[in-house]
C-alpha positions as CSV (number, residue, x, y, z in Angstrom):
1,M,-7.3,-21.3,-13.2
2,M,-8.6,-23.8,-15.9
3,S,-10.3,-21.4,-18.2
4,R,-7.1,-19.5,-18.0
5,A,-4.6,-22.0,-18.8
6,I,-7.1,-23.0,-21.7
7,I,-7.3,-19.2,-22.6
8,A,-3.4,-19.0,-22.9
9,A,-3.2,-22.2,-24.9
10,A,-5.4,-20.8,-27.3
11,L,-3.4,-17.4,-27.6
12,F,-0.3,-19.3,-27.9
13,A,-1.6,-21.3,-30.8
14,T,-3.1,-18.6,-32.8
15,A,-0.1,-16.4,-31.6
16,F,2.7,-18.1,-33.5
17,P,3.4,-19.7,-36.7
18,V,2.8,-23.8,-37.0
19,S,6.6,-24.4,-37.3
20,T,7.4,-22.8,-34.0
21,V,4.5,-24.3,-31.9
22,A,5.4,-28.0,-33.2
23,Q,9.1,-27.0,-31.9
24,A,8.1,-25.6,-28.4
25,P,7.3,-27.9,-25.6
26,T,4.4,-26.9,-23.5
27,W,4.9,-23.8,-22.2
28,N,2.9,-22.4,-18.7
29,V,1.6,-19.3,-18.7
30,E,4.4,-17.1,-17.7
31,Q,6.7,-18.7,-19.9
32,T,4.3,-18.1,-22.7
33,A,4.0,-14.2,-21.7
34,V,7.9,-14.5,-22.3
35,W,7.7,-15.9,-25.3
36,T,5.2,-13.4,-26.4
37,V,7.5,-10.4,-25.7
38,V,10.2,-11.8,-27.7
39,T,8.2,-12.9,-30.7
40,Q,6.7,-9.4,-30.9
41,S,9.7,-7.4,-30.3
42,W,11.1,-9.0,-33.6
43,A,8.0,-8.2,-35.4
44,D,8.6,-4.8,-34.4
45,E,12.0,-4.9,-35.4
46,A,11.5,-6.2,-38.9
47,A,8.4,-3.8,-39.2
48,K,10.6,-1.1,-38.5
49,N,7.7,1.0,-36.7
50,G,10.2,2.1,-33.9
51,R,9.1,0.2,-31.4
52,W,12.1,-1.7,-31.1
53,P,14.4,-1.7,-28.7
54,G,12.6,1.6,-26.8
55,N,9.3,-0.4,-25.9
56,Y,11.2,-3.8,-25.0
57,V,14.3,-3.1,-23.0
58,H,14.9,-2.2,-19.5
59,D,16.8,1.1,-18.9
60,R,19.5,-0.6,-17.4
61,V,19.7,-3.3,-20.5
62,V,23.2,-4.4,-21.6
63,G,23.6,-6.4,-24.8
64,W,26.6,-7.9,-26.7
65,D,26.7,-10.3,-30.1
66,S,29.0,-11.3,-32.3
67,S,29.4,-7.9,-34.4
68,W,30.3,-5.9,-31.2
69,P,33.7,-6.0,-29.2
70,L,31.9,-5.4,-26.3
71,P,28.8,-5.3,-24.2
72,R,26.9,-2.2,-25.4
73,Y,23.8,-0.4,-23.4
74,K,20.8,1.1,-24.3
75,T,21.5,4.4,-26.0
76,S,24.3,2.7,-28.1
77,I,21.5,-0.2,-28.9
78,E,19.0,2.1,-29.9
79,K,21.4,4.3,-32.0
80,W,22.6,1.4,-33.9
81,S,19.2,-0.1,-34.3
82,R,17.9,3.2,-35.8
83,F,20.9,3.0,-38.0
84,Q,20.4,-0.7,-38.9
85,D,16.4,0.2,-40.0
86,K,18.0,2.7,-42.7
87,Q,20.6,0.2,-44.1
88,R,18.9,-3.3,-44.1
89,Q,15.5,-5.0,-44.5
90,I,14.4,-8.5,-42.9
91,L,13.3,-10.2,-45.5
92,E,12.2,-13.3,-43.4
93,Y,13.1,-14.7,-40.4
94,E,11.6,-17.6,-37.9
95,L,12.3,-18.0,-34.5
96,A,12.3,-21.7,-32.3
97,P,12.7,-21.5,-28.9
98,A,14.7,-24.0,-27.0
99,A,14.3,-23.1,-23.3
100,I,12.2,-20.6,-21.3
101,T,12.9,-20.6,-17.5
102,V,10.9,-18.1,-15.2
103,A,11.6,-17.5,-11.3
104,G,10.0,-14.7,-9.6
105,D,10.4,-11.6,-12.0
106,T,13.2,-12.7,-14.0
107,A,13.2,-14.8,-17.0
108,V,15.9,-16.3,-19.6
109,V,14.9,-17.1,-22.8
110,H,17.5,-19.6,-25.1
111,Y,16.3,-19.7,-28.9
112,T,17.6,-19.8,-32.1
113,G,16.8,-18.5,-34.9
114,V,17.4,-17.9,-39.1
115,S,16.6,-14.6,-40.8
116,V,16.9,-13.1,-44.5
117,S,18.2,-9.6,-44.6
118,Q,19.0,-7.3,-47.7
119,R,21.3,-4.1,-48.0
120,A,20.1,-1.9,-50.4
121,Q,20.6,-4.2,-53.9
122,D,23.2,-6.5,-52.4
123,K,22.1,-10.1,-52.8
124,P,20.2,-11.1,-49.6
125,E,22.3,-12.8,-46.5
126,R,20.7,-15.5,-44.8
127,E,22.1,-16.2,-41.1
128,M,21.6,-18.9,-38.5
129,F,21.6,-17.5,-34.7
130,G,21.3,-18.7,-31.0
131,A,20.3,-16.0,-28.6
132,V,20.3,-16.1,-24.6
133,E,18.2,-13.0,-23.3
134,T,17.1,-12.3,-19.7
135,L,14.1,-10.4,-19.4
136,V,12.5,-9.0,-16.0
137,R,9.3,-7.9,-14.8
138,S,8.7,-4.5,-14.8
139,G,5.7,-2.8,-14.4
140,G,3.7,-5.6,-15.2
141,T,5.3,-5.7,-18.4
142,W,8.7,-8.0,-19.5
143,K,11.8,-6.1,-20.3
144,F,15.0,-7.3,-22.0
145,L,17.6,-6.5,-19.5
146,S,20.0,-8.7,-21.2
147,V,20.6,-9.6,-24.9
148,T,23.3,-12.1,-26.0
149,G,23.3,-13.2,-29.6
150,F,25.8,-15.7,-31.5
151,D,26.3,-16.8,-35.0
152,L,25.7,-20.4,-35.7
153,K,26.2,-20.5,-39.1
154,K,26.2,-18.2,-42.3
155,G,24.6,-19.8,-45.2
156,N,23.5,-18.5,-48.4
């Protein structure tokens, strides 16, 4: 058990930027595994490699953020993610975990982030956001069941 915790701590320390680790409390193995999925999903979305959202979301996922008038399901999330891939480039982003709780096969993650993106030749746009996401363990991996995001402040 002790070696497992040491391995998890070492993986956590090497997997995240120093700024993220400095802000995070001490997570247990399950919380670390959930946060790894969140951060990797962002890395894949920024890389436009086609893994987000398909590899990360549960078939029954529902999402709602400040840019949509009502919640959306998997097909819509995938469709608009592909469209956004063609329209904008994420230039930089940083995520900061606020709270992660795990109960059985369900996890709820609260975090904030800052991203800078650009559409075509437009001026880069900086956004600050909050997110509350629910993940479920499915087939031994964590999948997003609910994704909710909101603007904290728009800046230049």
